[in-house]
C-alpha positions as YAML, in Angstrom:
chain: A
units: angstrom
residues:
- id: 1
  name: MET
  ca: [137.95, -24.59, 68.94]
- id: 2
  name: ARG
  ca: [140.70, -26.75, 67.46]
- id: 3
  name: ARG
  ca: [140.36, -30.03, 65.58]
- id: 4
  name: LEU
  ca: [142.73, -32.51, 67.22]
- id: 5
  name: GLU
  ca: [143.66, -36.17, 67.07]
- id: 6
  name: VAL
  ca: [142.87, -38.18, 70.17]
- id: 7
  name: HIS
  ca: [146.53, -38.62, 71.14]
- id: 8
  name: SER
  ca: [147.00, -34.84, 70.97]
- id: 9
  name: ILE
  ca: [143.97, -34.28, 73.22]
- id: 10
  name: ILE
  ca: [145.37, -36.77, 75.72]
- id: 11
  name: ASP
  ca: [148.79, -35.12, 75.64]
- id: 12
  name: LEU
  ca: [147.22, -31.74, 76.41]
- id: 13
  name: ILE
  ca: [145.37, -33.27, 79.36]
- id: 14
  name: LYS
  ca: [148.52, -34.91, 80.70]
- id: 15
  name: ASN
  ca: [150.28, -31.55, 80.49]
- id: 16
  name: GLU
  ca: [147.33, -29.89, 82.24]
- id: 17
  name: GLU
  ca: [146.75, -27.41, 79.43]
- id: 18
  name: CYS
  ca: [143.46, -25.62, 78.91]
- id: 19
  name: PHE
  ca: [141.92, -25.95, 75.46]
- id: 20
  name: GLU
  ca: [138.72, -26.46, 73.48]
- id: 21
  name: ALA
  ca: [138.73, -29.10, 70.77]
- id: 22
  name: VAL
  ca: [136.70, -31.33, 68.53]
- id: 23
  name: SER
  ca: [138.10, -34.76, 67.80]
- id: 24
  name: GLU
  ca: [139.63, -35.23, 64.36]
- id: 25
  name: ASP
  ca: [136.63, -37.29, 63.20]
- id: 26
  name: TYR
  ca: [134.16, -34.79, 64.72]
- id: 27
  name: SER
  ca: [132.68, -37.42, 67.03]
- id: 28
  name: PHE
  ca: [133.01, -35.52, 70.33]
- id: 29
  name: THR
  ca: [134.02, -32.18, 71.80]
- id: 30
  name: LEU
  ca: [135.95, -31.37, 74.95]
- id: 31
  name: LYS
  ca: [136.37, -27.99, 76.61]
- id: 32
  name: ILE
  ca: [138.72, -27.46, 79.55]
- id: 33
  name: GLU
  ca: [138.87, -23.88, 80.82]
- id: 34
  name: ASP
  ca: [140.19, -24.92, 84.22]
- id: 35
  name: TYR
  ca: [141.14, -28.25, 85.78]
- id: 36
  name: ALA
  ca: [138.28, -28.06, 88.25]
- id: 37
  name: PRO
  ca: [137.14, -30.97, 90.45]
- id: 38
  name: HIS
  ca: [133.96, -31.51, 88.43]
- id: 39
  name: VAL
  ca: [133.11, -32.52, 84.88]
- id: 40
  name: CYS
  ca: [129.88, -32.12, 82.89]
- id: 41
  name: GLY
  ca: [129.12, -34.79, 80.32]
- id: 42
  name: ALA
  ca: [126.42, -34.95, 77.63]
- id: 43
  name: VAL
  ca: [126.97, -38.25, 75.85]
- id: 44
  name: HIS
  ca: [123.59, -38.32, 74.07]
- id: 45
  name: ASP
  ca: [123.52, -34.70, 72.93]
- id: 46
  name: GLY
  ca: [124.70, -35.55, 69.41]
- id: 47
  name: HIS
  ca: [122.56, -35.88, 66.28]
- id: 48
  name: GLN
  ca: [125.14, -36.54, 63.54]
- id: 49
  name: PHE
  ca: [124.58, -39.71, 61.54]
- id: 50
  name: ARG
  ca: [127.21, -41.05, 59.15]
- id: 51
  name: GLN
  ca: [126.08, -40.74, 55.53]
- id: 52
  name: SER
  ca: [127.06, -44.29, 54.64]
- id: 53
  name: LEU
  ca: [124.34, -45.47, 57.06]
- id: 54
  name: TRP
  ca: [121.48, -43.34, 55.72]
- id: 55
  name: GLU
  ca: [120.06, -45.71, 53.12]
- id: 56
  name: ASP
  ca: [120.11, -48.75, 55.43]
- id: 57
  name: CYS
  ca: [118.45, -47.02, 58.41]
- id: 58
  name: LEU
  ca: [114.74, -47.74, 58.92]
- id: 59
  name: HIS
  ca: [114.27, -45.01, 61.54]
- id: 60
  name: THR
  ca: [113.49, -41.48, 60.39]
- id: 61
  name: GLU
  ca: [115.53, -38.47, 61.45]
- id: 62
  name: TYR
  ca: [112.70, -37.46, 63.79]
- id: 63
  name: GLU
  ca: [112.59, -40.93, 65.37]
- id: 64
  name: ARG
  ca: [116.31, -40.67, 66.04]
- id: 65
  name: TRP
  ca: [115.98, -37.15, 67.45]
- id: 66
  name: TYR
  ca: [113.14, -38.31, 69.72]
- id: 67
  name: GLU
  ca: [115.44, -40.75, 71.52]
- id: 68
  name: GLU
  ca: [118.42, -38.42, 71.72]
- id: 69
  name: ASP
  ca: [119.05, -35.82, 74.44]
- id: 70
  name: PRO
  ca: [119.05, -32.49, 72.60]
- id: 71
  name: CYS
  ca: [120.27, -29.39, 74.46]
- id: 72
  name: THR
  ca: [121.88, -31.30, 77.33]
- id: 73
  name: LYS
  ca: [125.27, -29.89, 76.37]
- id: 74
  name: GLN
  ca: [123.82, -26.38, 76.21]
- id: 75
  name: MET
  ca: [122.47, -26.72, 79.73]
- id: 76
  name: VAL
  ca: [126.00, -27.17, 81.11]
- id: 77
  name: GLN
  ca: [128.07, -25.32, 78.50]
- id: 78
  name: SER
  ca: [129.19, -22.58, 80.90]
- id: 79
  name: HIS
  ca: [131.08, -24.95, 83.21]
- id: 80
  name: PRO
  ca: [134.87, -25.34, 83.11]
- id: 81
  name: ILE
  ca: [135.02, -28.94, 81.82]
- id: 82
  name: VAL
  ca: [132.44, -30.19, 79.34]
- id: 83
  name: ILE
  ca: [132.67, -33.35, 77.24]
- id: 84
  name: SER
  ca: [129.93, -34.10, 74.74]
- id: 85
  name: GLY
  ca: [129.13, -36.61, 72.03]
- id: 86
  name: CYS
  ca: [128.42, -35.26, 68.53]
- id: 87
  name: ASP
  ca: [127.13, -38.46, 66.91]
- id: 88
  name: SER
  ca: [123.68, -39.92, 67.31]
- id: 89
  name: ARG
  ca: [123.26, -42.85, 69.68]
- id: 90
  name: PHE
  ca: [121.70, -44.62, 66.67]
- id: 91
  name: GLU
  ca: [125.16, -44.90, 65.11]
- id: 92
  name: TYR
  ca: [126.76, -46.07, 68.38]
- id: 93
  name: ASP
  ca: [125.69, -45.46, 71.93]
- id: 94
  name: LEU
  ca: [128.35, -43.96, 74.20]
- id: 95
  name: ASN
  ca: [126.23, -44.93, 77.18]
- id: 96
  name: ARG
  ca: [126.46, -48.63, 76.34]
- id: 97
  name: ALA
  ca: [129.40, -51.03, 76.57]
- id: 98
  name: PRO
  ca: [131.23, -51.64, 73.27]
- id: 99
  name: ASP
  ca: [129.62, -55.05, 72.69]
- id: 100
  name: THR
  ca: [126.11, -53.55, 72.81]
- id: 101
  name: ALA
  ca: [126.83, -50.00, 71.58]
- id: 102
  name: ILE
  ca: [125.56, -50.64, 68.05]
- id: 103
  name: TYR
  ca: [121.83, -51.25, 67.95]
- id: 104
  name: SER
  ca: [120.16, -53.92, 65.82]
- id: 105
  name: ASP
  ca: [116.77, -52.61, 66.90]
- id: 106
  name: ALA
  ca: [115.77, -49.51, 68.83]
- id: 107
  name: TRP
  ca: [112.69, -49.01, 70.99]
- id: 108
  name: GLY
  ca: [110.89, -51.98, 69.49]
- id: 109
  name: LYS
  ca: [111.64, -51.25, 65.83]
- id: 110
  name: GLN
  ca: [114.27, -52.89, 63.63]
- id: 111
  name: LEU
  ca: [116.99, -50.33, 62.89]
- id: 112
  name: TRP
  ca: [118.72, -51.62, 59.75]
- id: 113
  name: LYS
  ca: [117.38, -52.98, 56.46]
- id: 114
  name: LYS
  ca: [120.26, -55.46, 56.49]
- id: 115
  name: PRO
  ca: [122.98, -56.18, 59.08]
- id: 116
  name: LEU
  ca: [125.81, -53.68, 59.13]
- id: 117
  name: SER
  ca: [129.13, -54.71, 57.63]
- id: 118
  name: ASP
  ca: [132.09, -55.34, 59.90]
- id: 119
  name: PHE
  ca: [133.73, -52.24, 58.43]
- id: 120
  name: GLU
  ca: [130.81, -49.98, 59.35]
- id: 121
  name: LYS
  ca: [130.82, -51.40, 62.87]
- id: 122
  name: TYR
  ca: [134.56, -50.85, 63.13]
- id: 123
  name: LEU
  ca: [134.25, -47.19, 62.16]
- id: 124
  name: SER
  ca: [131.66, -46.59, 64.87]
- id: 125
  name: LEU
  ca: [133.34, -48.60, 67.62]
- id: 126
  name: GLU
  ca: [136.65, -46.86, 66.98]
- id: 127
  name: LYS
  ca: [134.95, -43.57, 67.84]
- id: 128
  name: HIS
  ca: [133.43, -45.15, 70.97]
- id: 129
  name: SER
  ca: [136.87, -46.38, 72.04]
- id: 130
  name: ASN
  ca: [138.55, -43.03, 71.43]
- id: 131
  name: PHE
  ca: [135.95, -41.21, 73.51]
- id: 132
  name: TYR
  ca: [136.65, -43.43, 76.50]
- id: 133
  name: LYS
  ca: [140.41, -43.10, 76.08]
- id: 134
  name: VAL
  ca: [139.94, -39.36, 76.56]
- id: 135
  name: VAL
  ca: [137.49, -39.82, 79.45]
- id: 136
  name: HIS
  ca: [140.03, -42.06, 81.17]
- id: 137
  name: ALA
  ca: [142.90, -39.59, 80.70]
- id: 138
  name: LEU
  ca: [140.74, -36.72, 81.96]
- id: 139
  name: LEU
  ca: [139.58, -38.47, 85.12]
- id: 140
  name: GLU
  ca: [143.08, -39.78, 85.77]
- id: 141
  name: LYS
  ca: [144.44, -36.23, 85.68]
- id: 142
  name: LEU
  ca: [141.66, -34.85, 87.90]
- id: 143
  name: GLN
  ca: [142.08, -37.60, 90.49]
- id: 144
  name: GLU
  ca: [145.79, -36.77, 90.63]
- id: 145
  name: LYS
  ca: [144.85, -33.21, 91.56]
- id: 146
  name: TYR
  ca: [141.85, -33.73, 93.85]
- id: 147
  name: GLN
  ca: [140.86, -36.09, 96.59]
- id: 148
  name: LYS
  ca: [137.45, -36.53, 94.95]
- id: 149
  name: VAL
  ca: [135.94, -35.70, 91.57]
- id: 150
  name: LEU
  ca: [132.29, -35.15, 90.64]
- id: 151
  name: VAL
  ca: [130.81, -35.93, 87.21]
- id: 152
  name: PHE
  ca: [127.43, -34.57, 86.15]
- id: 153
  name: ASP
  ca: [126.13, -37.06, 83.59]
- id: 154
  name: MET
  ca: [123.39, -35.08, 81.84]
- id: 155
  name: HIS
  ca: [120.48, -36.74, 80.03]
- id: 156
  name: SER
  ca: [116.85, -36.10, 79.11]
- id: 157
  name: TYR
  ca: [113.84, -38.35, 78.69]
- id: 158
  name: ASN
  ca: [110.46, -38.38, 76.97]
- id: 159
  name: TRP
  ca: [107.97, -37.84, 79.75]
- id: 160
  name: LYS
  ca: [104.87, -37.97, 77.56]
- id: 161
  name: ARG
  ca: [105.37, -41.66, 76.81]
- id: 162
  name: TRP
  ca: [104.76, -42.55, 80.47]
- id: 163
  name: ASP
  ca: [101.23, -43.40, 81.58]
- id: 164
  name: ARG
  ca: [101.76, -42.00, 85.08]
- id: 165
  name: GLU
  ca: [103.04, -38.83, 86.68]
- id: 166
  name: VAL
  ca: [106.82, -38.63, 86.37]
- id: 167
  name: PRO
  ca: [109.37, -36.20, 87.84]
- id: 168
  name: THR
  ca: [110.89, -33.23, 86.06]
- id: 169
  name: TRP
  ca: [114.27, -34.46, 87.28]
- id: 170
  name: ASN
  ca: [115.33, -38.04, 87.91]
- id: 171
  name: LEU
  ca: [118.61, -39.04, 89.53]
- id: 172
  name: GLY
  ca: [119.81, -42.62, 88.95]
- id: 173
  name: THR
  ca: [121.89, -43.99, 91.83]
- id: 174
  name: LYS
  ca: [121.68, -47.80, 91.60]
- id: 175
  name: ASN
  ca: [125.30, -48.14, 90.46]
- id: 176
  name: ILE
  ca: [127.11, -45.68, 92.70]
- id: 177
  name: ASP
  ca: [128.59, -46.40, 96.12]
- id: 178
  name: ASN
  ca: [125.58, -45.28, 98.14]
- id: 179
  name: HIS
  ca: [127.30, -46.05, 101.44]
- id: 180
  name: ARG
  ca: [129.92, -43.40, 100.63]
- id: 181
  name: PHE
  ca: [128.00, -41.06, 98.36]
- id: 182
  name: GLY
  ca: [124.29, -41.54, 99.01]
- id: 183
  name: ARG
  ca: [123.97, -38.33, 101.01]
- id: 184
  name: MET
  ca: [125.59, -36.34, 98.21]
- id: 185
  name: ALA
  ca: [123.15, -37.81, 95.69]
- id: 186
  name: THR
  ca: [120.21, -36.89, 97.90]
- id: 187
  name: GLU
  ca: [121.52, -33.34, 98.25]
- id: 188
  name: TRP
  ca: [121.85, -33.04, 94.46]
- id: 189
  name: SER
  ca: [118.29, -34.26, 93.95]
- id: 190
  name: LYS
  ca: [117.07, -31.63, 96.40]
- id: 191
  name: LYS
  ca: [119.00, -28.89, 94.56]
- id: 192
  name: LEU
  ca: [117.45, -29.97, 91.26]
- id: 193
  name: GLY
  ca: [114.04, -29.67, 92.88]
- id: 194
  name: THR
  ca: [114.63, -25.95, 93.46]
- id: 195
  name: ILE
  ca: [115.02, -25.10, 89.76]
- id: 196
  name: ALA
  ca: [112.25, -22.75, 88.63]
- id: 197
  name: LEU
  ca: [110.95, -23.21, 85.09]
- id: 198
  name: PRO
  ca: [109.03, -20.68, 82.95]
- id: 199
  name: TYR
  ca: [105.28, -20.79, 82.42]
- id: 200
  name: GLY
  ca: [104.63, -22.67, 85.63]
- id: 201
  name: LEU
  ca: [105.99, -25.89, 84.16]
- id: 202
  name: PRO
  ca: [105.84, -28.77, 86.64]
- id: 203
  name: GLN
  ca: [108.89, -29.11, 88.85]
- id: 204
  name: SER
  ca: [109.81, -32.13, 90.93]
- id: 205
  name: SER
  ca: [112.89, -34.26, 91.58]
- id: 206
  name: LEU
  ca: [113.04, -37.94, 92.51]
- id: 207
  name: ILE
  ca: [115.67, -40.65, 92.82]
- id: 208
  name: ASN
  ca: [115.45, -43.90, 90.78]
- id: 209
  name: ASP
  ca: [111.90, -43.21, 89.66]
- id: 210
  name: THR
  ca: [112.02, -43.39, 85.86]
- id: 211
  name: PHE
  ca: [115.65, -44.48, 85.45]
- id: 212
  name: GLN
  ca: [118.18, -46.02, 87.81]
- id: 213
  name: GLY
  ca: [121.52, -44.88, 86.40]
- id: 214
  name: ASN
  ca: [122.52, -48.02, 84.49]
- id: 215
  name: GLY
  ca: [124.53, -46.30, 81.76]
- id: 216
  name: TYR
  ca: [128.02, -47.33, 80.69]
- id: 217
  name: PHE
  ca: [129.44, -43.80, 81.13]
- id: 218
  name: LEU
  ca: [128.61, -43.96, 84.84]
- id: 219
  name: LYS
  ca: [129.69, -47.60, 85.20]
- id: 220
  name: TYR
  ca: [133.00, -47.09, 83.38]
- id: 221
  name: ILE
  ca: [133.99, -44.12, 85.50]
- id: 222
  name: THR
  ca: [132.76, -45.68, 88.76]
- id: 223
  name: THR
  ca: [134.67, -48.91, 88.07]
- id: 224
  name: ASN
  ca: [137.94, -47.23, 87.15]
- id: 225
  name: PHE
  ca: [137.95, -44.24, 89.51]
- id: 226
  name: LYS
  ca: [136.90, -45.10, 93.04]
- id: 227
  name: ASN
  ca: [136.98, -41.52, 94.30]
- id: 228
  name: THR
  ca: [134.81, -40.15, 91.51]
- id: 229
  name: LEU
  ca: [131.06, -39.84, 91.92]
- id: 230
  name: VAL
  ca: [128.89, -39.78, 88.79]
- id: 231
  name: LEU
  ca: [125.47, -38.19, 89.15]
- id: 232
  name: ALA
  ca: [123.25, -39.55, 86.35]
- id: 233
  name: THR
  ca: [120.91, -36.57, 85.99]
- id: 234
  name: GLU
  ca: [117.83, -36.76, 83.72]
- id: 235
  name: ILE
  ca: [115.50, -33.90, 82.88]
- id: 236
  name: ALA
  ca: [112.08, -34.61, 81.41]
- id: 237
  name: LYS
  ca: [111.78, -33.01, 77.97]
- id: 238
  name: VAL
  ca: [109.64, -30.18, 79.23]
- id: 239
  name: TYR
  ca: [112.09, -27.89, 77.39]
- id: 240
  name: CYS
  ca: [110.76, -28.96, 74.00]
- id: 241
  name: ASP
  ca: [107.74, -30.44, 72.27]
- id: 242
  name: GLU
  ca: [108.91, -34.00, 72.00]
- id: 243
  name: LEU
  ca: [106.10, -34.79, 69.52]
- id: 244
  name: THR
  ca: [107.11, -32.12, 66.97]
- id: 245
  name: GLY
  ca: [110.79, -31.44, 67.69]
- id: 246
  name: VAL
  ca: [110.31, -27.77, 68.58]
- id: 247
  name: ILE
  ca: [112.81, -26.55, 71.20]
- id: 248
  name: TYR
  ca: [111.80, -23.96, 73.82]
- id: 249
  name: PRO
  ca: [115.04, -21.95, 74.12]
- id: 250
  name: GLU
  ca: [113.81, -19.87, 77.06]
- id: 251
  name: VAL
  ca: [113.30, -23.06, 79.11]
- id: 252
  name: VAL
  ca: [116.74, -24.38, 78.16]
- id: 253
  name: ALA
  ca: [118.24, -21.01, 79.12]
- id: 254
  name: ALA
  ca: [116.46, -21.05, 82.50]
- id: 255
  name: VAL
  ca: [117.91, -24.47, 83.28]
- id: 256
  name: GLU
  ca: [121.38, -23.44, 82.14]
- id: 257
  name: GLN
  ca: [121.30, -20.26, 84.21]
- id: 258
  name: GLN
  ca: [120.33, -22.03, 87.42]
- id: 259
  name: LEU
  ca: [122.80, -24.87, 86.91]
- id: 260
  name: LYS
  ca: [125.52, -22.19, 86.76]
- id: 261
  name: ASP
  ca: [124.96, -21.76, 90.49]
- id: 262
  name: LEU
  ca: [123.90, -25.24, 91.56]
- id: 263
  name: ILE
  ca: [126.69, -27.30, 89.99]
- id: 264
  name: PRO
  ca: [129.55, -25.35, 91.65]
- id: 265
  name: LEU
  ca: [127.68, -25.47, 94.97]
- id: 266
  name: GLN
  ca: [127.35, -29.25, 94.72]
- id: 267
  name: SER
  ca: [130.99, -29.62, 93.69]
- id: 268
  name: LYS
  ca: [132.17, -27.56, 96.66]
- id: 269
  name: ALA
  ca: [129.99, -29.55, 99.05]
- id: 270
  name: PHE
  ca: [131.43, -32.79, 97.64]
- id: 271
  name: GLN
  ca: [135.02, -31.63, 98.11]
- id: 272
  name: TYR
  ca: [134.38, -30.79, 101.77]
- id: 273
  name: SER
  ca: [132.28, -33.87, 102.54]
- id: 274
  name: LYS
  ca: [133.67, -36.69, 104.64]
...
């Protein structure tokens, strides 16, 4: 993996070169093994938290981890194009628009002892901006090559906080063109429902049950690239103990192994769909 400036990453994409890189400021990674018609994204996978923010943050490291999406990059790491955030959403949230990407409070608790300085905000929002410059260049290149492009927007959620039965997988479709792509979304939800998990863990898949797909990553791509479908895919955190932070690697591996087959199948079906 190379450490590259954003303009160098964009130049490589424009020249259709394969590479694996981390951004110069270590805020995101991008791997391109092949310019395939599908992308896997894990914008909330990151846990890094800039040291200059430590003393002012009222949330503990565990509280931050609890709201992040650990292992979502690992679940899709074998696919040809993977883009992933390295920083915690508590520094800036890649799945929010720039004007709301920096939290003042988070999940009902004040985040900062005192308001952040304009300089601290600038440092974070610059990383947010650079990420989307690369996303834009990547999707622009893929839409040049293919009639349609599919983006798997991978997330996880804390199922134990719900006071009702919730699905293992949730697909958010409120902000996609359901007239054009609704059938594809339904097919993806059905594929997710076939994933077998160890230990008899519950397995179900629903659409717009716990979340509706309101994230900025989906909205940005959908707004700018009309022939790209983003599938906002959430897995309940059955792959870890969300109350202690212990990861179950065998569950993560089972998901990764089955997505190796299901994601290419869905991508192929999308390319041949009318």
